C-alpha positions, 0 to 999 in steps of 0.5 A: 321060232316056226309058229301057227297064229290063231286069232281073228278079231283086232285084239289078236291083230296086234298080236299078230303084228308083234310076232311078225315084227319080232321075226318069227316064221308064221307057218299059217294064219288060222280065222273064222271064215269071212263073215258078213260086215257093214251096212251091205253085210258082205262077206268079209275077212276078219282083221287077222286074215285081212292083214296075213294076206296083205303080208302074204302070209298062209291063211286058213279059214276052217269051219271047225278045227276038229274037222279030221282034214284040218287037224291033220294039215294043223299037224304036218305044219312041224311047229315049234309053237301055236299061238292062240289070240281070241280065235273063236273055237274050241280046239281039240286035244290033237290040234293043241298037242301037235307043236313041239313046244305046245299051245299058248293062249293070250287072254284078256283077264287075271285067271282064274276070274273071267275065263270065257267069252267076254272078259273086257266087258264082263270085268267092266259090268262087275265093277272090277278096278284091275284086269289084265293079260294073260299068257297060259298054256292051253289044255282042252279045259275052257281057260284053265291051263297054267299061266307063264306070264301076266300084266295088270291093266287098270280100269278107270271111272270113264273107261270103256270097253274099247279103251280098255280093249286097246290097252290090253291088245298093246300090252298083251302083243308085248307079253307074248313076244316077251313070253315066247322068248322064255319059252323058247329058252326053256325059262318060262315058268307055269304057274297053276291056276288057283279055283279059287275065285273062278268066274265066267264071262258069258257071251253078251246077247242082244237082249241083255243091251237093253238098259233097264232104269229101274236098276242101280245107277252104278249097275247102269254106268257100268253096263254103258261102259262095258257095252261100249262100243259093241254091241252098245247098251240101248234105249228108246227115246220118244220123239214125234215120229215115235220111239227112236232107239239110241246107243248110250256109249259113255256114262258117269254115275251121279248120286242124284235121285230121280224117278227111273228113266226120267230125264232129270235136266236139259244135259241127259242126267237119267235117274234110276233105281238108285242115283242118276246116269249121266249119259256123255256119248250117244249114237242115234240109230242110223247115226254115228257117234256123237258127245251128249252136248253136239246130240242135244244141239241137234235133238233136245231132250228136255227134263221130265222126259221119260225114257224107255 
């Protein structure tokens, strides 16, 4: 089919690669404009834009798809369908309805649970054991369209947003490719979403990433894993030169009692409001991620230390 692909991050990149491999004609790739990235904060293209340009595909990076000129350019593509995967903009009806067969979104949750911007993170933080990927027909409402296909993904006790993201990206790419075959043949079945059980995955800001140690240990563990690797839940570690920010990237809950924020042994077991969190992987500010064992060899943290 003749397609437009709208996506920005790595999650979307897996789907674009799969559609290219399937032999679809990608009339145009849309992505968010280049943004400051890395230590130097130089403007760099998104993963989707970089790949599309390597493949010689036509690329547009509009600030807003509501711009009348952008709408007219999209309508002029004469598309069979549009595929949207973590694009990062709300699309107007004039864009959604332009393709002959419609516009379809690959979403990272089992709708109507976790509509919105951060479904993977929110699912882990809520303690969900199951999540998934779904292909839905896009409507003007936020992730409210009928579902055409879905596949479940399990969340394990040591899963992070990063590990779940990678499995979901791979599963979603295959699901989207299969669903497009059914859409083209007219065999796709659309099931309206239930309004029962609707939840919203709000975007997670920097202030929400700090660990509050008097919260329950299971909640802290899920927060650590849900925000790993980005933006990273963090705490303050006291040192001779003052407090240092440290990200906690992996943890496990342990049913051990101790004062909230106090290190309970010499292997980074930290007391919480209920139970304790074993920190398994951390990242000191300005350095790379390390397993706790390697981190402690360079900077031992004694039992009794109070984390901020």
